[in-house]
C-alpha positions in Angstrom: 13.3 -5.1 -6.9 11.3 -4.7 -4.3 10.0 -3.6 -5.3 8.3 -4.2 -3.8 6.4 -0.8 -3.6 2.9 -1.9 -2.9 3.0 0.1 0.3 3.4 3.2 -1.8 0.2 2.3 -3.6 -1.8 2.1 -0.5 -0.3 5.3 1.0 -1.4 7.3 -2.0 -4.7 5.5 -2.5 -5.7 6.4 1.0 -4.4 10.0 0.7 -6.2 10.6 -2.6 -9.4 8.7 -2.4 -10.4 8.7 1.3 -10.0 12.4 2.2 -13.8 13.0 2.2 -14.5 10.5 4.9 -11.3 10.1 6.8 -10.7 12.0 10.2 -8.6 15.1 10.0 -5.6 13.5 11.8 -4.9 9.9 11.0 -2.2 7.3 10.8 -2.5 4.6 8.1 -0.5 1.4 8.8 0.4 -1.2 6.1 1.7 -4.7 5.9 2.3 -7.1 3.0 0.1 -10.2 2.8 1.3 -13.7 2.2 -0.3 -13.7 -1.3 2.4 -11.3 -2.5 5.0 -12.4 -5.1 7.9 -11.0 -7.0 9.3 -12.7 -10.2 12.6 -12.0 -11.9 12.8 -12.9 -15.5 15.8 -12.8 -17.9 17.5 -14.5 -20.7 20.9 -16.2 -21.2 22.9 -17.1 -24.3 20.9 -20.3 -24.6 17.5 -19.9 -22.9 15.3 -17.8 -20.5 14.9 -18.1 -16.8 12.3 -17.1 -14.2 12.8 -16.9 -10.4 10.0 -16.2 -8.0 9.8 -15.3 -4.3 6.5 -15.5 -2.3 8.2 -14.4 0.9 8.2 -10.6 0.8 8.2 -8.5 4.0 7.1 -4.9 4.1 5.6 -2.1 6.2 4.8 1.5 6.0 2.8 4.3 7.5 1.3 7.7 6.7 0.4 10.2 9.4 -1.1 13.7 9.2 -4.1 15.2 7.5 -5.0 13.2 4.4 -6.6 16.2 2.8 -3.2 17.9 2.7 -0.8 15.0 2.0 2.1 17.4 1.3 2.2 17.9 5.1 2.0 14.2 5.9 4.8 12.0 7.1 5.3 9.0 4.9 7.6 6.0 5.4 7.7 2.7 3.7 10.2 -0.2 3.2 10.1 -3.6 1.5 12.6 -6.4 1.8 13.1 -9.8 0.2 15.6 -12.5 1.2 17.8 -13.4 -1.8 17.9 -17.1 -0.9 14.1 -17.3 -1.0 14.0 -16.7 -4.8 13.3 -20.0 -6.5 14.2 -20.6 -10.2 12.8 -24.1 -10.3 16.3 -25.5 -10.5 18.7 -26.0 -7.5 21.8 -25.2 -9.6 20.2 -22.1 -11.0 19.1 -21.0 -7.6 22.7 -21.2 -6.3 24.0 -19.3 -9.3 21.5 -16.5 -8.7 22.2 -16.4 -5.0 26.0 -16.2 -5.6 25.7 -13.5 -8.2 23.6 -11.4 -5.8 26.1 -11.9 -3.0 23.6 -13.4 -0.7 26.1 -14.3 2.0 27.3 -10.8 2.4 24.1 -9.0 1.5 21.1 -11.3 2.3 18.4 -8.8 1.6 17.2 -6.8 -1.4 15.5 -3.7 -0.1 13.4 -0.8 -1.4 12.9 2.4 0.6 10.3 4.9 -0.5 11.3 8.5 -1.1 8.3 10.2 -2.9 5.2 9.1 -4.7 2.2 10.4 -6.6 -1.1 9.0 -7.7 -3.3 9.6 -10.8 -7.0 8.8 -10.6 -9.0 7.9 -13.8 -10.6 10.9 -15.6 -14.1 9.5 -15.0 -13.5 9.8 -11.2 -13.8 6.1 -10.5 -11.0 4.4 -8.5 -11.2 0.8 -9.5 -7.7 1.1 -11.1 -5.2 3.8 -10.0 -1.9 4.7 -11.6 0.9 5.1 -9.1 4.4 6.6 -9.7 6.9 5.9 -6.9 10.5 7.0 -6.5 12.8 5.4 -4.0 16.1 3.7 -3.3 16.7 0.1 -4.4 19.5 -1.8 -2.7 20.9 -4.9 -4.3 24.2 -6.6 -3.3 25.0 -3.7 -1.0 24.7 -1.1 -3.9 22.1 1.6 -3.7 20.4 3.2 -6.8 17.5 5.5 -7.3 14.6 3.7 -9.0 11.2 5.0 -10.3 8.3 2.6 -10.5 5.0 2.6 -12.3 2.2 0.6 -10.8 -1.5 -0.2 -11.3 -3.3 -0.4 -8.0 -6.7 -2.0 -7.4 -8.9 -2.6 -4.4 -9.6 -6.4 -3.9 -11.8 -6.1 -0.8 -12.2 -4.0 2.3 -8.7 -2.9 3.5 -7.0 -5.2 0.9 -5.2 -3.8 -2.1 -3.1 -5.1 -5.0 -0.3 -3.4 -6.9 0.8 -4.9 -10.2 3.6 -3.8 -12.5 6.9 -4.5 -14.1 10.3 -2.8 -14.0 13.6 -3.4 -15.9 17.1 -3.0 -14.4 20.6 -3.8 -15.4 22.5 -6.1 -13.0 25.7 -4.2 -13.8 24.1 -1.0 -12.4 24.3 -2.8 -9.0 27.8 -4.2 -9.5 26.3 -7.6 -10.0 28.0 -9.9 -12.5 25.3 -11.9 -14.4 25.3 -15.6 -13.4 27.4 -18.1 -15.5 27.2 -21.9 -15.9 29.1 -24.7 -17.6 32.5 -22.9 -17.2 31.2 -19.7 -18.6 29.7 -21.2 -21.8 26.2 -20.1 -20.6 25.8 -16.6 -19.3 22.8 -14.6 -18.3 22.3 -11.3 -20.0 22.6 -8.1 -18.1 19.0 -6.8 -18.4 16.3 -8.4 -16.2 12.6 -7.7 -15.8 10.9 -7.7 -12.4 7.2 -8.6 -12.3 5.4 -8.0 -9.0 1.9 -8.8 -7.7 1.9 -7.4 -4.2 -1.0 -7.5 -1.7 -1.2 -5.0 1.1 -3.5 -4.9 4.2 -4.1 -1.5 5.8 -5.3 -0.2 9.2 -6.4 3.4 9.8 -6.0 4.9 13.3 -7.3 8.2 14.5 -4.7 10.2 16.3 -5.3 12.1 19.5 -5.9 15.8 19.0 -3.8 18.3 21.0 
């Protein structure tokens, strides 16, 4: 879910598009901006639901030679507090929080393992395809998750990653929320929509 994720976009954007002008030894730092949002959408036996969080925390860095990213050190992590997802209905909020075991596991986390970027064939980088592989943790259960994103540059040092990803709650040992004594039950499959904004800072490292 966290997807979170947008840090991956910036890591690869920098590594792939800035090698011509970047110094030979750099560190790129990232942080999520307050404009970021993640939405969980699903259906139940009677209707659909949508829950959004605009309180996403994330950081990351890439260090090394951007012209040879295979030798670079990359780390990235994104986290969202379960109780900050708002479904527009207080009862539904509590049902979601309970299903995700928010008291025992207050955070949903995504840790980046590997990532790759694909630039447009015409050489322009207005929109970049990013594939990310990492570990998603929900309700204390870890699962490998691969994400497909579209990255765009909004302004100097500010990027956006947009995409969707489907998961099964049961894969994370989460029982779909129920209401009205079990007469209404959320279906297992949910879709995550993310629109994440990342600010970056590039630092030149001291040469030995």
